[in-house]
FIBA-380848 format. One line per 10 residues: their letters; for each residue x, y, z of N, C-alpha, C, CB. Coordinates in pm, 1 decimal, m for minus. Atoms other than C-alpha are relative to their C-alpha. Glycine has a CB too. Layout:
BEGIN
a) X Y Z X Y Z X Y Z X Y Z | ...;
END
This chain:
BEGIN
mdcadcqeqv) 66.3 m108.1 m6.5 m3.2 m5.1 m2.1 90.5 110.0 m2.1 m81.1 m0.8 104.5 | m52.3 m158.9 24.0 141.1 354.4 m115.4 m105.1 104.3 33.2 41.1 29.4 m160.7 | 73.4 m116.7 m13.0 15.9 697.3 m63.2 m109.9 27.0 m78.9 73.2 93.8 m13.2 | 77.6 m27.5 82.0 m149.9 710.7 m377.6 m132.6 m109.0 6.0 78.7 8.4 m120.3 | 131.9 86.9 m25.0 m349.6 396.0 m318.4 m76.3 35.6 108.8 26.6 m141.1 21.4 | 65.3 m28.2 m109.9 m431.6 489.6 34.6 m98.7 121.7 m40.7 100.9 28.8 114.6 | 98.1 m119.7 36.7 m571.8 817.5 m82.8 m111.1 m26.5 m99.3 79.3 115.3 m59.9 | 90.8 46.5 125.1 m758.6 673.7 m378.0 m130.1 m51.8 89.9 80.9 m141.0 m111.9 | 142.6 83.1 m90.9 m975.5 427.5 m85.7 m16.3 60.9 113.2 14.8 m165.5 48.9 | m20.9 m29.0 m104.8 m948.8 653.3 192.3 m164.9 7.2 26.0 101.2 116.5 16.8;
heylqrevne) 133.9 m35.3 m17.7 m1336.4 760.2 133.6 m79.1 m136.6 12.9 m49.9 92.0 m119.8 | 68.8 120.6 m48.9 m1440.4 394.9 96.4 50.9 m86.7 95.6 m24.1 m74.5 m94.6 | m59.6 81.4 m139.8 m1235.5 267.0 387.9 m95.5 74.2 84.6 186.0 20.9 53.1 | 84.5 m96.5 m99.0 m1427.1 535.4 577.5 m159.4 m50.4 57.9 m23.5 145.5 m89.5 | 143.7 25.0 28.9 m1767.6 432.8 458.0 5.1 m178.4 31.8 m49.7 56.4 m183.8 | m8.6 151.6 m10.7 m1669.0 50.4 534.2 m34.0 m55.2 m128.1 m93.2 m60.6 108.1 | 43.8 70.7 137.9 m1695.7 m41.5 145.9 120.2 m70.3 m35.0 m47.6 103.4 m126.8 | m91.7 75.3 56.0 m1367.4 m203.7 136.5 16.1 m122.0 56.3 107.8 58.5 m4.3 | m23.6 118.6 m59.0 m1289.2 m572.1 196.6 119.4 m14.0 121.4 28.0 m84.3 m112.7 | m85.5 16.2 m129.1 m1097.7 m705.9 516.8 143.6 33.1 m38.6 m7.8 m154.3 64.3;
dlaaaitahi) m142.8 m15.3 49.7 m758.7 m726.1 340.0 27.2 147.6 m18.6 25.3 m78.7 m138.6 | m38.9 m159.1 34.2 m771.7 m374.4 193.4 m22.7 101.3 126.1 m102.7 59.6 m131.5 | m0.2 m76.1 m110.2 m887.6 m237.2 522.1 102.3 m0.1 106.4 m102.3 m22.2 50.4 | m131.8 37.7 m99.4 m605.7 m402.3 712.0 113.4 98.6 m89.3 50.9 m208.9 4.2 | m110.6 m51.1 68.8 m370.0 m266.4 446.1 6.1 173.1 34.5 m20.2 m39.9 m167.4 | m14.7 m142.2 m38.1 m499.2 88.0 477.9 5.0 46.0 154.0 m111.8 68.0 m61.5 | m23.6 m2.3 m164.9 m511.9 68.2 871.8 145.8 10.6 7.2 m55.3 m143.6 90.2 | m125.1 m7.3 m47.0 m152.9 m2.9 860.0 72.5 80.7 m72.0 56.9 m111.9 9.7 | m68.8 m126.9 61.3 m47.5 249.2 614.5 m33.3 144.7 78.0 m52.4 13.2 m159.6 | 23.2 m78.3 m78.9 m227.7 503.9 780.2 66.4 6.8 154.5 m116.4 m10.6 m7.5;
ancdhcedly) m87.1 8.7 m128.1 m34.8 413.6 1103.1 126.2 23.9 m1.5 m1.0 m112.7 55.1 | m134.9 m3.4 13.2 285.6 455.1 954.5 29.1 141.0 m103.4 52.2 m153.4 m61.9 | m37.5 m130.8 108.9 231.8 764.3 719.9 m94.1 123.8 58.3 m50.9 m39.6 m192.3 | 30.0 m130.4 m78.4 184.9 1116.5 898.6 m105.1 59.1 m117.9 156.4 110.8 38.6 | 48.0 m64.5 107.7 54.5 1246.0 583.0 m138.5 m53.5 m52.7 101.0 m6.7 m99.7 | 110.3 61.1 20.2 m201.8 990.9 486.5 m86.1 14.7 146.1 34.2 m146.8 m50.4 | 66.2 16.7 m135.6 m306.7 977.4 861.7 m75.9 151.4 11.0 124.2 m35.5 136.8 | 63.4 m134.7 5.9 m381.0 1369.1 817.1 m115.7 m4.3 m84.0 92.6 105.8 m50.2 | 112.7 m2.6 69.1 m586.2 1306.1 534.7 m140.0 m98.1 36.4 50.7 m25.7 m125.4 | 95.4 71.4 m50.3 m792.8 1031.9 690.9 m73.8 67.1 95.8 45.1 m108.4 44.8;
atedqlnkvi) 55.5 m79.7 m64.8 m857.7 1267.3 982.2 m90.6 103.5 m44.2 77.0 37.7 52.1 | 105.7 m106.7 62.2 m973.7 1541.5 764.4 m116.4 m69.3 m71.7 72.5 100.1 m111.7 | 154.5 54.7 46.0 m1212.3 1315.5 591.0 m83.2 m45.3 93.1 m0.9 m112.6 m90.8 | 105.9 70.7 m91.8 m1344.3 1152.0 881.4 m69.7 128.8 57.7 70.2 m108.0 129.2 | 97.8 m143.6 m46.1 m1431.0 1515.0 1034.7 m62.5 47.8 m116.5 88.4 138.8 64.2 | 103.2 m27.5 109.7 m1583.4 1611.3 703.1 m126.1 m81.0 m17.2 64.1 m11.0 m121.9 | 93.5 117.3 16.0 m1779.1 1301.1 700.2 m108.5 39.6 130.6 91.2 m169.4 16.1 | 79.1 m33.9 m95.5 m1903.7 1385.0 1043.5 m97.0 136.6 m1.3 83.9 0.0 98.9 | 58.5 m87.1 39.4 m1980.7 1730.3 970.3 m127.9 4.8 m95.9 83.5 50.2 m33.7 | 130.9 33.5 137.2 m2197.3 1617.4 660.4 m115.7 m61.2 91.9 55.0 m148.7 m151.9;
rescetqtpe) 109.8 79.7 m43.4 m2372.5 1394.0 862.4 m99.7 63.6 102.9 55.3 m120.4 55.9 | 59.8 m83.8 m116.4 m2436.3 1622.9 1174.7 m92.3 111.6 m45.3 113.7 65.7 84.5 | 91.1 m119.3 66.8 m2566.8 1897.9 918.6 m147.9 m67.6 m74.7 106.3 86.5 m136.1 | 143.3 50.9 51.2 m2817.0 1651.5 775.4 m87.0 m55.7 95.7 10.6 m104.7 m101.7 | 92.4 49.2 m89.7 m2976.4 1562.9 1070.3 m104.1 115.6 50.3 78.6 m63.2 115.9 | 134.9 m103.2 m22.8 m3333.4 1724.9 1153.8 m47.0 m46.4 121.8 m130.7 m5.8 m117.6 | 91.9 29.7 m143.9 m3527.3 1743.0 1456.9 m153.6 60.5 m42.4 74.3 102.0 163.6 | 153.1 m34.7 26.9 m3905.0 1755.0 1454.1 m31.1 113.8 109.9 m110.3 m144.8 20.7 | 79.8 m110.7 m83.4 m4052.4 2091.7 1585.1 m77.1 m32.3 89.8 m77.2 76.0 m65.9 | 88.9 22.1 m128.3 m4202.2 2092.1 1933.2 m135.3 15.4 m54.7 27.2 108.5 127.8;
qviekirqhi) 134.0 m14.3 35.7 m4523.9 2222.5 1773.8 m59.0 m122.2 m74.1 m12.6 119.8 m80.7 | 26.2 83.4 30.4 m4539.3 1942.0 1552.6 4.6 m132.2 78.4 44.1 13.0 m82.1 | 9.5 84.9 m123.5 m4468.6 1696.1 1835.2 m121.2 4.1 80.8 103.1 32.1 86.5 | 119.1 m30.0 m111.2 m4753.7 1838.0 2045.5 m133.7 m8.2 m86.4 14.5 168.1 80.9 | 98.6 51.9 91.8 m4992.2 1800.8 1745.5 m38.6 m133.9 m8.6 34.0 27.3 m112.9 | m0.3 147.3 10.0 m4919.9 1455.0 1701.7 m66.0 m36.1 116.6 138.1 m67.7 m12.2 | 45.4 42.4 m147.1 m4988.4 1405.2 2073.2 m162.2 27.7 31.3 93.3 91.8 114.0 | 143.6 m39.6 m4.5 m5314.8 1584.2 2063.9 m90.0 m80.3 m85.3 m15.3 139.7 m39.4 | 91.3 88.8 92.0 m5438.4 1375.8 1759.3 m5.3 m153.2 44.1 56.0 6.1 m154.9 | 3.5 138.6 m70.4 m5323.4 1058.8 1932.5 m95.6 m0.5 113.6 141.3 m41.6 55.7;
aelg) 85.0 m12.5 m128.1 m5531.9 1161.7 2239.3 m120.2 m8.4 m34.0 12.9 118.1 78.3 | 141.9 m6.3 40.6 m5820.1 1239.7 2052.1 m38.0 m142.6 m57.6 m24.2 119.2 m111.3 | 38.9 91.8 55.0 m5817.3 917.5 1870.8 m9.8 m102.1 149.2 95.7 m33.8 m129.7 | m18.8 114.8 m120.4 m5747.8 718.6 2220.1 m136.4 m19.9 88.4 129.7 50.8 114.0;
END
């Protein structure tokens, strides 16, 4: 595993879309390469930010209306 291979696969690695052998090779490379470790950390952080920004919460007003409707039915 060299840096080019690692960098090409890091996204799939983070998404757990690589087989066990490739995952082991990437893990070993990242552990021994500061540059690829930094890339991994950046990609991982970016994925976390994207996931968090996509999370939505139901407004309290909607929850209350649902509760009222359930109470009326029950």
